[in-house]
VOPAGU-2260 file (C-alpha; in pm, 1 decimal, decimal comma):
REM VOPAGU-2260
SITE   aa  ch    i         X         Y         Z
SITE  GLN   A    0    7105,9   -4485,0   -5041,1
SITE  LEU   A    1    7166,5   -4123,9   -4945,3
SITE  GLN   A    2    6844,4   -3927,8   -4926,6
SITE  LEU   A    3    6699,8   -3606,2   -4795,1
SITE  ALA   A    4    6327,1   -3575,7   -4745,8
SITE  GLU   A    5    6140,1   -3253,3   -4678,2
SITE  SER   A    6    5797,5   -3235,5   -4519,6
SITE  GLY   A    7    5569,9   -2986,8   -4351,3
SITE  GLY   A    8    5460,7   -2780,0   -4646,9
SITE  GLY   A    9    5100,7   -2696,1   -4717,3
SITE  LEU   A   10    4843,8   -2425,0   -4766,8
SITE  VAL   A   11    4842,1   -2141,2   -4516,8
SITE  GLN   A   12    4681,2   -1798,9   -4493,6
SITE  PRO   A   13    4889,6   -1481,5   -4493,6
SITE  GLY   A   14    5035,1   -1420,9   -4151,2
SITE  GLY   A   15    5032,3   -1790,2   -4070,2
SITE  SER   A   16    5314,0   -2025,0   -3980,0
SITE  LEU   A   17    5458,8   -2352,7   -4096,3
SITE  ARG   A   18    5747,2   -2564,2   -3980,8
SITE  LEU   A   19    5936,3   -2748,9   -4249,8
SITE  SER   A   20    6142,8   -3053,2   -4169,8
SITE  CYS   A   21    6431,4   -3211,9   -4356,6
SITE  VAL   A   22    6541,0   -3559,1   -4252,2
SITE  ALA   A   23    6838,5   -3751,7   -4383,6
SITE  SER   A   24    6865,9   -4122,2   -4442,1
SITE  GLY   A   25    7178,4   -4313,6   -4529,9
SITE  PHE   A   26    7410,5   -4049,7   -4389,9
SITE  THR   A   27    7443,7   -3814,4   -4096,6
SITE  LEU   A   28    7381,5   -3444,5   -4130,9
SITE  ASP   A   29    7629,7   -3364,5   -3853,6
SITE  TYR   A   30    7916,2   -3303,6   -4095,4
SITE  PHE   A   31    7729,9   -3075,5   -4330,5
SITE  ALA   A   32    7614,2   -2718,9   -4341,2
SITE  ILE   A   33    7245,4   -2736,5   -4430,5
SITE  ALA   A   34    7061,0   -2480,9   -4636,1
SITE  TRP   A   35    6698,5   -2427,3   -4723,3
SITE  PHE   A   36    6629,1   -2302,7   -5073,8
SITE  ARG   A   37    6306,6   -2211,2   -5244,7
SITE  GLN   A   38    6190,5   -2176,9   -5599,2
SITE  ALA   A   39    5879,5   -1989,9   -5697,0
SITE  PRO   A   40    5716,6   -2038,6   -6038,7
SITE  GLY   A   41    5915,0   -1860,3   -6306,3
SITE  LYS   A   42    6192,8   -1762,1   -6068,7
SITE  GLU   A   43    6542,5   -1879,0   -5992,1
SITE  ARG   A   44    6606,7   -2102,6   -5694,9
SITE  GLU   A   45    6723,8   -1889,7   -5403,9
SITE  GLU   A   46    6884,3   -1967,4   -5072,3
SITE  VAL   A   47    6658,0   -1884,3   -4781,0
SITE  SER   A   48    6856,4   -1982,8   -4475,9
SITE  CYS   A   49    7163,8   -2181,6   -4381,3
SITE  ILE   A   50    7300,4   -2337,3   -4065,1
SITE  SER   A   51    7658,0   -2441,9   -4002,6
SITE  ALA   A   52    7756,4   -2801,6   -3935,6
SITE  ASP   A   53    7791,8   -2737,8   -3562,9
SITE  GLY   A   54    7474,1   -2533,7   -3548,5
SITE  GLY   A   55    7658,6   -2234,5   -3411,4
SITE  SER   A   56    7605,5   -2005,0   -3706,7
SITE  THR   A   57    7304,5   -1924,3   -3919,8
SITE  THR   A   58    7237,8   -1692,5   -4208,8
SITE  SER   A   59    6914,2   -1582,7   -4368,7
SITE  ALA   A   60    6810,8   -1395,4   -4676,8
SITE  ASP   A   61    6701,0   -1038,6   -4614,4
SITE  SER   A   62    6350,9   -1125,9   -4732,5
SITE  VAL   A   63    6297,7   -1370,2   -4444,8
SITE  LYS   A   64    6506,5   -1222,9   -4163,1
SITE  GLY   A   65    6308,8   -1195,9   -3844,1
SITE  ARG   A   66    6042,5   -1432,4   -3975,9
SITE  PHE   A   67    6219,4   -1761,2   -4053,2
SITE  THR   A   68    6434,5   -1960,4   -3812,2
SITE  ILE   A   69    6656,4   -2250,8   -3907,3
SITE  SER   A   70    6760,3   -2510,4   -3651,1
SITE  ARG   A   71    6897,1   -2861,4   -3639,0
SITE  ASP   A   72    6850,6   -3167,4   -3422,7
SITE  SER   A   73    7144,0   -3405,9   -3437,6
SITE  ALA   A   74    6965,7   -3678,5   -3244,1
SITE  GLU   A   75    6692,5   -3687,4   -3507,5
SITE  ASN   A   76    6927,6   -3621,2   -3799,1
SITE  ARG   A   77    6691,8   -3344,7   -3895,7
SITE  VAL   A   78    6689,3   -2976,1   -3982,0
SITE  TYR   A   79    6390,4   -2748,3   -3939,9
SITE  LEU   A   80    6275,9   -2424,2   -4090,9
SITE  LEU   A   81    6019,8   -2241,1   -3880,7
SITE  MET   A   82    5837,7   -1988,2   -4092,0
SITE  ASN   A   83    5628,7   -1718,2   -3927,4
SITE  GLY   A   84    5447,6   -1421,1   -4074,6
SITE  LEU   A   85    5409,9   -1589,1   -4412,9
SITE  THR   A   86    5325,5   -1370,2   -4710,9
SITE  PHE   A   87    5213,8   -1439,9   -5066,5
SITE  GLU   A   88    5574,9   -1391,6   -5176,1
SITE  ASP   A   89    5679,7   -1695,1   -4969,0
SITE  THR   A   90    5484,6   -1928,3   -5197,0
SITE  ALA   A   91    5736,4   -2168,1   -5348,2
SITE  VAL   A   92    5872,5   -2519,0   -5343,0
SITE  TYR   A   93    6117,6   -2543,3   -5054,7
SITE  TYR   A   94    6422,1   -2767,1   -5074,7
SITE  CYS   A   95    6687,9   -2862,7   -4827,1
SITE  ASN   A   96    7047,7   -2909,1   -4927,9
SITE  ALA   A   97    7332,6   -3075,9   -4742,7
SITE  GLY   A   98    7680,7   -2949,9   -4806,2
SITE  GLY   A   99    7594,6   -2820,1   -5147,8
SITE  ILE   A  100    7572,9   -3180,5   -5263,2
SITE  HIS   A  101    7256,3   -3358,3   -5157,6
SITE  TRP   A  102    6909,7   -3229,4   -5241,8
SITE  GLY   A  103    6566,0   -3332,2   -5127,3
SITE  GLN   A  104    6263,3   -3353,5   -5352,3
SITE  GLY   A  105    6104,0   -3039,7   -5215,6
SITE  THR   A  106    5784,4   -2951,5   -5033,4
SITE  GLN   A  107    5525,0   -2706,0   -5159,3
SITE  VAL   A  108    5435,4   -2403,3   -4950,8
SITE  THR   A  109    5136,8   -2203,4   -5069,9
SITE  VAL   A  110    5028,7   -1883,3   -4899,6
SITE  SER   A  111    4679,3   -1788,1   -5003,1
SITE  SER   A  112    4369,9   -1628,6   -4859,1
């Protein structure tokens, strides 16, 4: 069975950091561009950051540039999203997506004082 599983979400204070992880089972991530999306209550799902299949290229939404870093580890079949300088506006469910096809179940990130 092909699955993606996110983890690492939680409750954090403004200015704090979290590292999200997305691990694949049943298939290798090596052949896919991987993107992190998020969806806040009442809002559309938006792409946050993306990394190419070979890891050589990344893109990020303007709202997270300079704060979020996407990376991948082929040996672990895993993609990370390091989030620094978190703000209230970063509160959302975060999802990873492989190749525009496979979705994880999401992990909740809540930024609150």
